[in-house]
Structures are given as C-alpha cells and as structure tokens.
N, C-alpha and C positions, 0 to 999 in steps of 0.2 A: 607196589613196593617188593613184595616177596617174589613176584613174577620176574622182576629185573634183578634178582639175586641179592637184594638188600634186606636182611632180617630186621624185623621191628626191634626197637630198643624200648626201655622203660618209659621213655617220654612219649613214644608212639602210643603204646598201651594206655598211659594215663590220659592222654588226650581223647583217645577213643572212649574209654570208660567214662570219662567227665561227660562228653557230649551225649553219650547214649542214656546216661542217668538223668541229666538235665532236661532231656527231651521225652522222658517217660518211657524209654525203651529198655527197660531193666532186663528183659529176656535177652536181648543182643548184648547188653553189658555183661551179663553173667556168662554168656558164651565167650566173650572176649577174656574175662577174668579167669575162665577155666583154661582157655588156651595159654594164657600168661603163666599160670600155675605149672603147667606142663612143659613149658619151654625152659631153656636154661637161663632165662632172664631172671635176675634176682629182684624180688619184690622190696620196695621201700615202703615206709610207713604211710607216705602220702597216697601212693597208688592202692595199697591195701585198705585204706579207709575211704576211698571215694564212694564205692557202692554202699557202704554203711552209712556214710553222711548223707547220701542222697534219699536213702530209704527213710531216714529219720526226718528229712525236711519235707517228704511228700505227705 
C-alpha cells in the first residue's frame, strides 16, 4: 500500500491492530500502534481501545 503511494488511514490501522491482537501477535500490534501514534493519522476511540480490549480478553 505505502509502496504504491497510498498512505494507510485509520481504518487500515484498525484492521491490522484488531487482526494482530486477535491472533495473539501483540508484539506486532504494538509496533503498528506505535507507527500510528507517530503518523499524522488521528486516533479515534475505537482504534485506541483495540489493544486494551484484546489484552483484557486474553
């Protein structure tokens, strides 16, 4: 996606975070979350809570 010049949006980040968390790959999810925080993309409450929700369900 980025290689084609299309920057990820909040939906892309949310889907990646949710998928990594649901599959037990919290280390990868946290890398994505840190990238999201560094980007110009604005966090919404749903995206912010995905890692927290998944950790509490584990």
